[in-house]
N, C-alpha and C positions, 0 to 999 in steps of 0.2 A: 618769505616765511617758509620754514621747513614743513614737509607734509605731515609730520607728527609733532604735536606739542604735548609735552608731558603734563598731564592734568592733575597730578598729585602723587602721593606716595603709593607704592604697590599695596594692594589690599584695601579693605574698607571696613568701617565699623559695622557691626551687626545692628539690627533694629534695636532701638532703645528699649530697655526692659520696662515693665509696668503697664498700666492700663493706658489705652488710647482714649483721650477725653475729647469728645466732639461737642462743639458749641451749637452747630446747626448742620442738618443734612436734609436731603430731599431730592427731588427731580423736577424737571420741566422740559418743555420742547422748544426748539428754536428753528427758524427757517420754514421752508415749505411755501407752496402757492396753491391756490385753487385752480383746477383744470376742469373744463367742460367734458363730460363723458359722451359717448356715442348716442346715448338716449336723451341727452339734453340736461342731465343732472350735473352736479359738481362734486369732485373729490379733492382732498388736499394731499399733495405728495411732495416729498423732498424734505420733510421735517426730520429733525434729529432729536433723539432722546438724550438728555444730559443728566447724569447722576453726579451729585456733588456732596462734599463734606468740608466743613470748616473747623479746624481744631480750636480747642479752648484757648490755646496759646498760639495765636497766629502771629508769628514774629517776622515773616518774610513779606516784602512789600508787594509782591505779585503772586497770584495763584498759578498753578500749573494746569494747563488743559492737556489731557492725555487723549490721543486719538489712535485707537487700535488699527492694526494693519489688516491685510486680507483675511477673510473668513473669521475674524476675531470680533469680540464684543468687549464691553467694559470689564468682563470677568478676567481678561488676561492681565489686568493691572490690579485686581482686588484680591487675588489668591493664586497660588501655584497649584498645579494638578496633584502634587503630593501633600497639599494641605498647609503650606506655610503662608504667611502674610505676603502680599504683593507690594509692588512699587507704590501704590496709592497710600498704603499704611506707612511705608518707609518715609515718604515725604510729608505726610500729615504729622508724623512724630517730630519732624524737623521744622515745623511751623508754617508749612505751605497749605493754603487751601487747594483742594483738588477737584477738578471737573473732568468727567470722563464721558466721551461721546460714543453712542452707538450710531454708526454710520447710517445715513438715510437708506431705507430699503433693507435694513438688516437688524436682527435682534428686536429690541423694543421700538424701533423706528419702522413704521409700516411700509410694506412693499405693495405697490400698485402696478401690476404688469402692463395695464393699458397705457400708463404714463412712463414707467421706468424700464420696460422691456423685460427680457428674460433673466435667468439666474444661472450661476455655475457654482460648482463645489469640487474641490480636489478630493480624490479618493485617499483612503488611509495609507495605502502603499506609497503614494507620492509624498504625502506629509512625512512619512517615516524616512524616505530616502533623502529628502531635502533638509529636514529640521531636527528630527529626534534621534536618528540612527545613521547619519551619513557615513560614519566610519565603516559600516558593514558594506557599503556600496562603492565608496571611493570614486565618486563621479568627478571630483576635483581634487587638486593636490593637498589642500588643507584638511580634507574630510577626516583623514585618519587621526588627526589630533583632537577630535571632538571627544570630550570626556565628562562634561558637566550635566548632561541630561539625567534626571533622577529616575533611572530605571533602564530597561532594555531598549525602549524607544520603538517597539514593534507592536502591531495589533495583538491583543491578548494579554499584554503586560498591563497591570492595573493603572499605572500612572499614564501610560500612553492612552489607554481607553478613556480615562477621565479627561485628558487633553482633547482627544478627537471628539468626544461627546459635546464639547463646547463649540465645535466648528459650525459656522453658519454659512449660508449662501452669500455669494457676492453678486451684485449687479453685473451683468455681462458686458455692458457697453461702457468703455473707459471714459468717454466724454461725459456721459450722464453722471457717472460716479463723481468725476471731478467738479462738474458744475454744482451738483447738489452739496458736496462737502465744502466747497468754497462758500456757497451761500449760507450754509448752516454755521460755518465758522465765523463769518462776518456777523451774523445775527447774534451769536453767542458773545463775541467781544463787545458788540454794541450794548449788550445787556449787562455784562459783568465788568467791563472796563479793561484796562491793560492786563496782559497776562503773558506767561511763558508757554510756548507750544512744545509738547513732547510727542513726536511722531515716531512711527515704526513701519519700515518696509513700505507697503502700498501707500500708507497715509503720509509718507514723506512728501509726496507730490502736493498733498493738501496744505502742508505747512508753507511751502513757497507761494501757493495761490492765495492763502488767507493773508499772509504778510504783505503780498503785493496789493491786495484790496484794502487792507487796514494797517498801513505801515506804522502809524503812530500808536497803535494798540498792541502790537507784538513787540515784546521787550527782549526776547531771545528765542531761538529755536534749537532744541536738542533733537537731532535727526538720527535715530537709531537704525542703522543700516537701511537708508532710504533707497527708493528706486533710482537707478542710475540715469544720467542724462541721455536723452535722445532715444537710445535703443535698449532693449532688454537682453541681458546676457544669460544664456542657458547653460548650466553645467551638463556636459555631454559625456565625460569620461575620456580616457586616453584613446588615441594620442592627441586628438583635438579636444583639449579640456573645455574650452569655452567657445560657444558659437553665438554670433549676433543675429538677432531676429529682424534687424532692419530698423528703420526710423519709425518709432512708435510715438514718441513725444515730439511732435513737429515744432513746438515752441521751446524746445530745449529741455526744460525741466518739467514740462507738462504737455498735455495734448490739447489744452484750451489756452486762450490768450494770456500772456504775461506782458508787463510793461517793460519795454526796452528803450534805451537811449543810445543812438538815434532811434526814433520811433519806428515801429514795424506795423504796417497795415495788413500784410499778408505773410504767413509764416514761411512762404517760399523765399522771402527776402533774407531770411536767416541762412547762414552758411555754416555747416558743421563738418568737421573732419575727424576721421578715426585715426588714432595714433598709429604711426608706421610700426612701432615696436612697443612692447610693454615696458613700463618703467622699472621693472624688477622681476626676478624669478617668481614663478607661480602666480603671476598677475595677468590680468586680461588687458588688452588694448582698450582705451577709453575714448569717449567722444568729447571733443572740445569745440569751441567756436573757431572758425577760421579768423585769423588776424586781418585787420584790426577788429577786436571783439567789441560787441555792443555791451553796454552796462545794464544792470538791473537796478535802476535808481531807487525803487521803493524798498529794496533790500539793503541799500547802502548803509553802512554803519551798524547794521543789525548783527549782534554776535550770534554765530551759528557753530554748533559742534556736530560734526559727523562722527558718530561712534561706531566702531567696527570691532568684531570679535576675532579671535585667532582662527577658528575652525569653521566658519560659515563660508558659503560660496560667495557671499557679498564681499568678503575680504579681498577678493580678486579685483574689485573695481571701486570700492568706496572712496579710496584716495582720489580717484578720478572725479568723483562728485565734488569733493572739496576743491580740486583744481578748477573745475568748471565754474564754481561759485566765485572763487578768488579772481579768475580771469574776468568775471563780470562785475568786479568791484565789491564783492561781499566779504565781510570779515569772518571767513570760515576757517575753523580749526579741525584738522583731522586727528582723531584720538583713536589709536590702535591699542586695544586692551593688553595685548601681549607685550607691548613696549612698557607697560606699567606693571609687569609681573603677574598679570591675570590671564590664565591659560585655560584652554579647553572649551571655551564657549562656542555655541552655535548661534543661529539666527534668532532663536527664541530665548534670548539671554535673560529676559525678565521673569522667566519661569524656571530657570535652571538652578542647580544646587547652590551656586554662589551669587544668586540674584542680588542680595544685599551688597555684596562687594562691588558689583557693577553699578548699582545705584549710588554707592559712595563716590565713584568717579564722577558721575553726573552732578551730584550735590556739590562737590568741590569745584567743578568747572563753573557751576552757577554762582557759587560764592565769589569766585574770582572775576566773573564777567558781568554780573547783574547787581545793580545797586538801586536804591530808591530814587536816585537822580538819573538813572538810565533813561 
């Protein structure tokens, strides 16, 4: 299979006109466990807040569970910082029920430092460099093509300020984050039944973990610029555009256990190799399994789309994520927006000027890959 599968015609329809008619909406909590405190009491930690809406005309067989990435809450899917409808409304208008998680320890999901540890938050300048104004800093080759952010993308610009105001703290410990989100995702699917997962960036890892734990209940994964396998690639600027931080995800796609075939008892049994050379200009070398590769049996047959924009630093390695998945027997499609005539997007494409156009690519991919009999 080629690295890029064309997901539909260039461009996408705008949100349907008219009122959005909702049959049911609300919220609830899933997951979490009681823990004994130092003074002998008990607190519950690890639960996730879930906001949901069901359209009056629910025509699609499975709802979409949207899981925000790092520092984000449900708001990144319900509105853009310049005041337009978000992806939640886009898919509601197309007949999907929508459930959006606030990650455990973030937003409306309580943080308990005694159980979950410390917090971290990216400063405004880092957010601007990476996500909203990369063309100003040129830390990676694709950065200068970024044109879709609605505003200047720097502190003091009203759209940037609205975006940064929504930023929340992350749990600092990667393993705690992944365990909590896997548990919450399992609990959500146990409650609502089969669903499509839509992940972004940091939460890409959670999609693989939830599908591994509940393979019969995940009908597809749309992974919007998910974290790369094994190591994190940092944009550093010329002449060494991309630097690897080392092995952070010792289970390949995650820092906590995944199911492999042949089975793995200790992650040290897994062997990963960094490509000798990148597969194309302006791309980073990516991590794969050493051959013969182990399979990910609980993800086998699951349709996965890895969506990548033209001007994000993720563009340098997202194709490698799709290759890693295919090497493990997963039906993964790499969708590069620029190949579909959609240009200028960065990492936060769900908030950018052409967000509906990008959502249209996802909608068409889902129409082609997910049916009621899936």
